[in-house]
Every structure is written in C-alpha cells, then in structure tokens.
C-alpha positions as CSV (number, residue, x, y, z in Angstrom):
1,X,-0.1,0.0,-0.1
2,X,1.2,3.4,-1.0
3,X,2.4,6.0,1.7
4,X,-0.4,8.3,0.4
5,X,-3.1,5.6,1.0
6,X,-1.7,5.0,4.4
7,X,-2.0,8.6,5.0
8,X,-5.4,9.1,3.7
9,X,-6.7,6.2,5.9
10,X,-5.2,7.5,9.0
11,X,-6.5,10.9,8.4
12,X,-10.1,9.4,7.9
13,X,-9.8,7.2,11.2
14,X,-8.7,10.2,13.5
15,X,-11.6,12.3,11.8
16,X,-14.2,9.4,12.3
17,X,-13.2,8.2,15.8
18,X,-12.2,11.5,17.1
19,X,-15.9,12.7,16.6
20,X,-17.1,9.5,18.2
21,X,-15.5,10.0,21.4
22,X,-16.8,13.5,22.0
23,X,-18.5,13.5,25.6
24,X,-22.2,13.2,25.4
25,X,-22.8,16.2,27.5
26,X,-20.8,18.4,24.7
27,X,-23.3,17.1,22.1
28,X,-25.9,19.3,23.2
29,X,-26.0,22.9,22.2
30,X,-22.2,23.7,22.1
31,X,-23.1,27.3,21.6
32,X,-23.1,30.4,23.9
33,X,-24.8,32.6,21.5
34,X,-27.3,35.2,22.8
35,X,-30.6,33.8,23.2
36,X,-34.0,35.2,21.9
37,X,-35.6,37.5,24.4
38,X,-39.5,37.1,24.3
39,X,-41.2,40.5,24.5
40,X,-41.7,41.7,28.0
41,X,-45.2,41.9,29.3
42,X,-47.3,45.3,29.1
43,X,-50.7,46.1,30.0
44,X,-53.4,44.3,28.0
45,X,-51.3,41.4,27.4
46,X,-52.6,37.9,28.1
47,X,-51.0,35.2,30.1
48,X,-52.0,31.4,29.8
49,X,-52.1,29.2,33.0
50,X,-51.4,25.7,32.2
51,X,-50.5,22.6,34.3
52,X,-48.0,20.6,32.5
53,X,-47.1,18.4,35.7
54,X,-48.7,17.3,39.0
55,X,-52.3,17.3,39.7
56,X,-54.3,20.3,41.3
57,X,-56.7,18.8,43.7
58,X,-58.5,21.3,45.7
59,X,-56.2,24.1,44.3
60,X,-58.9,26.2,42.8
61,X,-58.5,29.1,45.1
62,X,-54.8,29.4,44.2
63,X,-55.5,29.6,40.5
64,X,-58.3,32.3,41.2
65,X,-55.7,34.2,43.0
66,X,-53.2,34.0,40.2
67,X,-55.9,35.3,37.8
68,X,-56.5,38.3,40.2
69,X,-52.9,38.9,40.6
70,X,-52.2,39.1,36.9
71,X,-55.4,41.4,36.4
72,X,-54.1,43.7,39.1
73,X,-51.1,44.1,36.8
74,X,-53.3,45.1,34.0
75,X,-52.8,41.8,32.5
76,X,-55.5,39.3,31.2
77,X,-55.5,35.8,32.4
78,X,-56.7,32.5,30.6
79,X,-56.8,29.1,32.2
80,X,-56.1,25.9,30.0
81,X,-59.4,23.9,29.7
82,X,-57.7,20.8,31.3
83,X,-55.7,22.4,34.2
84,X,-58.3,20.7,36.7
85,X,-58.2,17.4,35.1
86,X,-56.8,14.4,36.8
87,X,-55.1,11.2,35.6
88,X,-53.6,9.6,38.5
89,X,-50.7,11.6,39.7
90,X,-50.9,14.2,37.0
91,X,-53.1,17.3,35.8
92,X,-54.9,15.4,33.1
93,X,-53.6,12.7,30.7
94,X,-50.2,13.3,28.7
95,X,-52.3,14.4,25.9
96,X,-54.4,16.8,27.8
97,X,-51.5,18.4,29.5
98,X,-49.5,18.7,25.9
99,X,-52.7,20.1,24.3
100,X,-53.0,22.9,26.8
101,X,-49.4,23.6,26.6
102,X,-49.3,23.4,22.8
103,X,-52.4,25.6,22.4
104,X,-50.6,28.3,24.6
105,X,-47.3,28.0,22.7
106,X,-49.1,28.4,19.4
107,X,-51.4,31.2,20.1
108,X,-50.1,34.6,19.1
109,X,-52.2,36.4,21.5
110,X,-50.6,34.7,24.3
111,X,-47.5,36.6,25.7
112,X,-46.5,34.4,28.5
113,X,-47.2,30.8,29.9
114,X,-47.3,30.5,33.5
115,X,-47.3,27.0,34.9
116,X,-49.7,26.3,37.7
117,X,-47.5,23.9,39.8
118,X,-44.6,21.4,39.5
119,X,-44.5,18.0,41.0
120,X,-43.7,15.5,38.3
121,X,-44.9,15.1,34.6
122,X,-43.3,17.7,32.4
123,X,-40.8,15.4,30.9
124,X,-43.7,13.1,29.6
125,X,-44.8,15.9,27.2
126,X,-41.3,17.2,26.0
127,X,-40.9,15.2,23.0
128,X,-44.4,15.9,21.9
129,X,-44.2,19.6,21.8
130,X,-43.9,21.5,18.5
131,X,-41.9,24.7,18.6
132,X,-42.9,26.0,15.1
133,X,-45.2,28.7,16.1
134,X,-43.4,29.3,19.3
135,X,-40.5,30.5,17.2
136,X,-42.8,32.8,15.5
137,X,-44.4,34.1,18.5
138,X,-42.0,33.6,21.4
139,X,-43.3,34.0,24.9
140,X,-42.1,33.7,28.5
141,X,-42.3,30.2,30.1
142,X,-42.6,30.6,33.8
143,X,-42.1,28.1,36.7
144,X,-39.5,26.2,38.7
145,X,-38.9,22.6,40.1
146,X,-40.2,20.2,37.5
147,X,-40.6,23.0,35.0
148,X,-36.8,22.8,34.9
149,X,-37.5,20.2,32.1
150,X,-39.1,22.8,30.0
151,X,-36.6,25.5,30.9
152,X,-33.9,23.2,29.5
153,X,-35.9,22.8,26.2
154,X,-36.8,26.2,25.7
155,X,-33.2,27.4,26.2
156,X,-31.9,24.9,24.0
157,X,-34.2,25.9,21.4
158,X,-32.5,29.3,21.7
159,X,-35.1,31.3,23.9
160,X,-34.8,32.7,27.5
161,X,-37.3,31.6,30.1
162,X,-38.0,32.7,33.7
163,X,-37.5,30.6,36.7
164,X,-40.1,32.1,39.2
165,X,-43.0,31.4,41.4
166,X,-46.0,29.3,40.2
167,X,-49.8,29.6,41.0
168,X,-49.6,27.3,43.8
169,X,-47.2,29.7,45.6
170,X,-50.0,31.9,46.2
171,X,-51.2,29.3,48.9
172,X,-49.2,31.5,51.2
173,X,-50.0,34.9,52.5
174,X,-48.8,37.3,49.9
175,X,-47.2,39.3,52.5
176,X,-45.0,36.4,53.4
177,X,-44.1,36.2,49.8
178,X,-43.5,39.8,49.0
179,X,-40.2,39.5,47.5
180,X,-41.3,36.4,45.5
181,X,-44.1,38.3,43.9
182,X,-42.4,41.4,43.3
183,X,-39.3,40.2,41.4
184,X,-41.6,37.9,39.4
185,X,-43.4,41.1,38.3
186,X,-40.0,42.7,37.7
187,X,-38.8,39.8,35.6
188,X,-42.0,39.7,33.3
189,X,-42.3,43.6,32.7
190,X,-38.5,43.9,32.0
191,X,-37.4,45.8,35.1
192,X,-33.7,45.4,36.1
193,X,-32.9,42.2,38.1
194,X,-30.0,42.1,40.6
195,X,-29.3,40.3,43.9
196,X,-27.0,40.6,46.8
197,X,-26.7,37.3,48.7
198,X,-25.9,36.7,52.2
199,X,-22.2,35.5,52.5
200,X,-21.2,32.0,53.5
201,X,-18.0,30.5,54.7
202,X,-18.5,27.9,52.1
203,X,-18.5,30.3,49.4
204,X,-15.7,29.9,46.8
205,X,-14.5,33.6,45.8
206,X,-14.2,34.8,42.4
207,X,-16.0,36.6,39.5
208,X,-17.6,35.2,36.5
209,X,-19.8,36.1,33.6
210,X,-21.9,33.8,31.4
211,X,-25.5,32.8,30.6
212,X,-27.5,31.6,33.7
213,X,-28.8,28.0,33.1
214,X,-30.1,25.2,35.4
215,X,-33.0,24.5,37.9
216,X,-33.9,21.7,39.9
217,X,-31.0,19.2,40.4
218,X,-33.0,16.0,40.0
219,X,-34.4,17.2,36.9
220,X,-31.0,18.2,35.5
221,X,-29.6,14.8,36.4
222,X,-32.5,13.1,34.5
223,X,-31.9,15.0,31.4
224,X,-28.4,13.6,31.0
225,X,-27.9,11.8,27.7
226,X,-31.0,13.4,26.0
227,X,-31.4,16.4,23.7
228,X,-32.7,18.5,26.6
229,X,-29.6,18.1,28.7
230,X,-28.6,21.8,29.1
231,X,-25.2,22.9,28.0
232,X,-23.1,24.2,30.9
233,X,-20.0,25.0,28.9
234,X,-19.2,28.7,29.4
235,X,-22.3,29.2,31.5
236,X,-23.3,29.7,35.2
237,X,-25.2,26.9,36.7
238,X,-28.0,27.3,39.2
239,X,-29.1,24.4,41.2
240,X,-31.8,23.9,44.0
241,X,-33.3,20.9,45.5
242,X,-36.1,19.5,47.9
243,X,-36.5,16.4,50.0
244,X,-33.4,14.4,49.2
245,X,-30.9,12.6,51.5
246,X,-27.4,14.2,51.4
247,X,-26.2,11.1,49.8
248,X,-28.7,11.4,47.0
249,X,-27.2,15.0,46.4
250,X,-23.8,13.7,46.3
251,X,-24.7,11.0,44.0
252,X,-26.4,13.5,41.6
253,X,-23.4,15.7,41.7
254,X,-21.0,12.8,41.3
255,X,-22.9,11.6,38.2
256,X,-23.1,15.1,36.6
257,X,-19.4,15.4,37.2
258,X,-18.6,12.0,35.5
259,X,-20.6,13.3,32.4
260,X,-18.5,16.4,32.0
261,X,-21.3,18.7,33.3
262,X,-18.8,20.9,35.2
263,X,-15.7,20.8,33.1
264,X,-16.1,24.1,31.4
265,X,-18.7,25.7,33.6
266,X,-18.1,29.4,34.8
267,X,-19.7,29.2,38.1
268,X,-22.3,27.7,40.4
269,X,-25.1,29.4,42.2
270,X,-26.7,27.4,44.9
271,X,-30.3,28.2,45.7
272,X,-32.4,26.6,48.5
273,X,-31.7,22.9,49.3
274,X,-34.9,22.3,51.2
275,X,-36.0,19.7,53.8
276,X,-33.0,17.5,53.4
277,X,-33.9,14.0,54.7
278,X,-32.0,12.4,57.4
279,X,-30.4,9.0,56.8
280,X,-29.9,6.4,59.6
281,X,-26.2,6.8,58.9
282,X,-25.2,10.6,59.0
283,X,-23.4,12.0,56.1
284,X,-21.1,13.8,58.6
285,X,-21.0,17.3,56.9
286,X,-23.4,20.1,56.0
287,X,-24.9,20.0,52.6
288,X,-23.1,23.1,51.7
289,X,-19.7,21.3,52.5
290,X,-21.0,18.4,50.4
291,X,-21.4,20.4,47.4
292,X,-18.0,22.2,48.1
293,X,-16.4,18.7,48.4
294,X,-17.9,17.4,45.4
295,X,-16.7,20.2,43.2
296,X,-13.2,20.5,44.8
297,X,-11.3,20.0,41.7
298,X,-12.8,23.1,39.9
299,X,-11.7,26.6,40.3
300,X,-15.1,28.5,39.3
301,X,-16.7,30.6,42.1
302,X,-19.5,29.0,44.1
303,X,-22.3,31.2,45.6
304,X,-24.5,30.0,48.3
305,X,-27.7,31.4,49.7
306,X,-29.5,32.4,46.5
307,X,-33.1,32.7,47.8
308,X,-34.7,30.6,44.9
309,X,-36.4,27.3,45.0
310,X,-39.0,25.5,47.4
311,X,-38.9,28.2,50.0
312,X,-41.4,31.0,50.4
313,X,-38.7,33.6,49.3
314,X,-38.4,32.4,45.8
315,X,-36.8,35.3,43.6
316,X,-37.2,35.4,39.9
317,X,-34.1,34.7,37.7
318,X,-34.1,34.7,33.8
319,X,-32.4,31.6,32.4
320,X,-30.5,32.1,29.2
321,X,-29.6,35.6,30.2
322,X,-26.0,36.8,31.0
323,X,-25.3,37.4,34.5
324,X,-22.4,39.0,36.3
325,X,-21.4,37.0,39.3
326,X,-19.1,38.1,42.1
327,X,-18.4,36.0,45.0
328,X,-16.9,36.9,48.4
329,X,-17.0,35.2,51.8
330,X,-19.2,38.1,53.3
331,X,-21.6,38.5,50.3
332,X,-22.2,37.6,46.7
333,X,-23.8,39.7,44.0
334,X,-25.7,38.5,40.8
335,X,-26.6,41.2,38.2
336,X,-28.6,40.3,35.0
337,X,-27.8,42.0,31.9
338,X,-30.4,44.3,30.7
C-alpha cells in the first residue's frame, strides 16, 4: 500500500473516531450565543395558566388568586381547559397536558405561559411539543422545580425563560412572599434584576460572567444523555433541591461530574436545598460542605444562599440571560444584563 493511501486512511480514522468520542454532555447545544428574548409584558397582554405536571386537587383558590394577581397588573389571564383534570398523579393525561401547553405556545395572543405547579410530569410531554409557532411568537415560560425540564428545552431551542413562582405559591399569605411576587413582576415586565446574597464561609470566591442555566438538581440529572440536557460550557449553573438525602445529592453531583457537566462551567449558584432528609447513617458534613467537596477540583466561583427554590422567598431569575457573578465570603452579587 502506498504512503499516500496509508496517510489517507489514518486521517479518515482520526476524523471518524475523534468525533465519536466527544463527551455526551458536549453534544447538546455547544453554543453560547445570545438567546432570543421574548417581548416583555405590558398592560393588556394575556397570560395562559397551564398545568404540565402534577395534579391540582383542591387548588382552585390558588388559580383564582393567580388570575386576580395578573389582572391587578393590567394583564389578562386565561386558564387551560384541562388544568383541573386528573389522571392519577397528573393534571390530566399526557395528551391533555400537552394540548393545553401546545395551544398556549401556538396562540399569538398569548404573551406568557405560567405553569400552575410542578410536581412531576413535564418530561412526559417534552418530545410531543412542536415549537414551530413558538418560534414565530416567542413568549415567556414561567415556573420552577419540575418545570426545569421545559426551561432546558426552551433554552436549547434558543429562547430565554423565567425561573419564578408558580400559581400554587399563592397558597401562602402574599405578605410572606412579597419579594417572590415583586421579583416575578419585575422579570416579566422587564425591570432590572440584581441580587445581593448573604455571605457564607462555604463560598468559593471569584468572579464570572455567563448565561444562567439550570434549575432543580434531580431534573437536571434526569436530562443527561438526552437532547434536552442543558449545555453548561461557558455558562453559570444554578441548582436547587427539595426532599433528598445528602447522599442522593452527592450521587447526583458525582454523576453530573462524570458526564462532564462542570468541566467548562463558569460558576455555580446554589439556591435553596430544602427539607433534606435524615439518613440512619449521618453524612457527616453540611450539605454546603458536601457541594464544595464534590466540586473541589474545579476553580470556578460558588455562591450559596440564593433565595430561589422551594422556600417562600423564591426570587425570579431569567434563564439564558448573561449574568455577572461576584462571590466573596461576606456576600455575593448577581446582576442580570439588561
């Protein structure tokens, strides 16, 4: 065989096999382009309330309060026809939940989609959603917890979304969730967002800039290996969690780490880690120290005490928006670009 033939075969092998061994996490949206920003809301706009996840048993009062809140801001509210349906654990069958969400996505008169609650179920409709009309009429998708699955999908499609309170958050006295409501309003109407976080001895100091992505840790883990696993390369990751054992949290972080999730991450913002369950054998350190230990080989800044997640104080954040993160031991600041 000639030297030219051998060289040709060698080059082809490098090209073919080199492409095959790319980490799975890097196969999803290896771009850090500016995402499309749906139009901010203004008086007279319409918000659709839908339930893509858990069932809403005896929750009509919260939906009514949500409608009243929107109307007090000069907005119109429409409720999906299947919101109060029940199919076992879910707010209607997969098809009914998909139908409500799809109708809201397709309707050019709808300016935002506000998820009624989380729970579980959004992942079951992800692959059935058609974004053709959404791309023509982009709108804000709002929620947290299980809605992380939809945030990931929307951000990968190239659009910003809002991690914020849901309708069932209104089961609490509005006075006790004042900041939750006011930052939600600021986010949807386009007012500046910036937060100063209480310091922590566990903070890893430093500064970073990048698009904010993430959400509920469990949901982020379950997206791995799929086309809706969010890209963290060059971005700042937010995580929050509820009702897990510490060893579960460590296992999730270790699994994400093995998948390359943190390799090119610019920073991590830790929200509320709520209702941590106690194991018969204690983990031995705080959940904050657990996170620091799990991410010890990286040098990006880590900020604790972001009031976002499953607590009453659940501040709004715009996923896909570039943020400036500065972390010190005594405080951290997060500033969203306008």
